[in-house]
C-alpha positions as CSV (number, residue, x, y, z in Angstrom):
1,M,0.0,-0.2,0.1
2,S,1.4,3.5,-0.7
3,E,0.8,6.5,1.3
4,A,-1.9,7.5,-1.5
5,G,-4.1,4.5,0.0
6,P,-4.8,1.0,-1.6
7,S,-3.7,0.6,-5.3
8,I,-6.4,-0.2,-7.6
9,F,-6.1,-3.9,-7.9
10,T,-5.9,-4.1,-4.0
11,R,-9.6,-2.3,-4.2
12,I,-10.4,-4.9,-7.0
13,V,-9.1,-7.9,-4.8
14,A,-11.4,-6.4,-1.9
15,R,-14.4,-6.3,-4.6
16,E,-14.6,-2.7,-3.8
17,I,-14.0,-1.9,-7.6
18,P,-15.9,-3.9,-10.3
19,A,-13.7,-6.1,-12.5
20,D,-14.1,-8.9,-14.8
21,I,-12.6,-11.4,-13.4
22,V,-12.0,-14.6,-15.4
23,F,-9.9,-16.9,-12.5
24,E,-9.2,-16.9,-8.7
25,S,-7.3,-18.4,-6.2
26,D,-6.4,-17.9,-2.8
27,S,-3.0,-15.9,-3.8
28,M,-4.0,-14.9,-6.8
29,I,-6.7,-12.8,-9.2
30,A,-6.7,-12.5,-13.1
31,F,-9.4,-9.9,-15.1
32,R,-10.1,-8.5,-18.0
33,D,-7.4,-5.1,-18.4
34,I,-10.3,-2.4,-19.3
35,A,-7.9,-1.0,-22.2
36,P,-6.9,-4.0,-24.1
37,K,-3.9,-3.8,-26.5
38,A,-4.5,-7.4,-27.8
39,P,-7.3,-9.3,-28.7
40,V,-7.0,-11.2,-25.1
41,H,-5.5,-9.0,-22.7
42,L,-5.5,-10.2,-19.2
43,L,-4.0,-8.8,-15.9
44,V,-2.6,-11.5,-13.5
45,V,-2.2,-10.0,-10.1
46,P,-0.9,-11.7,-7.1
47,K,-3.4,-10.7,-3.6
48,T,-0.4,-9.5,-1.9
49,D,0.0,-5.9,-2.2
50,E,3.8,-6.4,-0.5
51,F,5.6,-6.4,-4.2
52,A,5.3,-3.0,-6.3
53,N,7.0,-5.0,-9.4
54,V,8.5,-7.9,-10.6
55,V,12.0,-7.1,-9.7
56,E,10.7,-7.3,-5.8
57,L,8.9,-9.8,-6.4
58,A,11.3,-12.1,-7.6
59,A,13.6,-11.2,-5.2
60,G,11.3,-11.9,-2.3
61,D,8.3,-14.9,-3.2
62,P,10.1,-16.5,-6.1
63,A,7.2,-19.2,-5.5
64,L,4.7,-16.5,-6.1
65,L,6.4,-15.5,-9.2
66,A,6.3,-18.8,-10.8
67,E,2.7,-19.0,-10.1
68,V,1.8,-15.8,-12.3
69,V,3.6,-17.4,-14.7
70,A,1.9,-20.6,-14.4
71,T,-1.6,-18.6,-14.3
72,A,-0.6,-16.9,-17.4
73,H,0.2,-19.8,-19.1
74,R,-3.5,-21.5,-18.2
75,L,-5.5,-18.3,-18.6
76,A,-3.9,-18.2,-22.6
77,Q,-4.6,-21.5,-22.9
78,E,-8.3,-20.9,-21.8
79,F,-8.7,-17.6,-23.6
80,S,-6.5,-18.1,-27.0
81,N,-4.3,-20.9,-28.4
82,G,-1.8,-21.2,-25.8
83,E,0.6,-19.2,-27.0
84,F,1.3,-15.2,-25.3
85,R,3.0,-12.4,-24.9
86,L,3.7,-11.7,-20.9
87,I,4.8,-8.3,-19.7
88,F,6.0,-6.5,-16.7
89,N,5.9,-3.2,-16.6
90,T,8.9,-2.0,-13.4
91,G,9.1,1.8,-13.1
92,P,7.0,4.8,-14.2
93,S,9.4,5.0,-17.1
94,S,8.3,1.2,-18.4
95,G,4.6,2.3,-18.6
96,Q,4.1,0.8,-14.8
97,T,1.2,3.0,-13.5
98,V,-0.1,1.0,-10.8
99,F,2.5,0.1,-8.3
100,H,1.0,-3.4,-6.9
101,V,2.9,-6.1,-9.2
102,H,1.2,-7.5,-11.9
103,A,1.4,-9.2,-15.3
104,H,-0.3,-8.2,-19.0
105,V,-1.3,-11.7,-20.5
106,L,-1.3,-10.6,-24.5
107,S,-2.5,-13.4,-26.8
108,G,-4.2,-13.5,-30.3
109,A,-2.9,-12.2,-33.4
110,L,0.0,-10.4,-32.4
111,E,3.1,-9.9,-34.5
112,E,6.9,-9.2,-34.5
113,G,7.6,-5.8,-33.4
114,S,4.2,-4.7,-32.2
115,L,5.1,-4.6,-28.6
116,G,3.1,-1.3,-27.4
117,R,3.1,0.6,-24.4
118,Q,1.1,-0.7,-22.0
């Protein structure tokens, strides 16, 4: 949690803000991005707000990072053809706007060189 209060993702986990949730476990939640950049654009979010970005997550809880990746794979199989692009934005200059670690799962009709800002 930041000084400004809980992140939008913490508030989604707490059901204070609605989201189109496609998966949930004890430690993870996944939902559709409200501004999709691909035919399938899902966000995979650990329920803990302890980690601001993937670097902190990898250092602090590698098993949870592995669970994020496994969840992304499962969702790509369920919602697309199993192939996907997994994006973690780390820091404001990379496009990160929510400082609660999360992965973007993009799939469906993506081309090499189409990597855009998230």
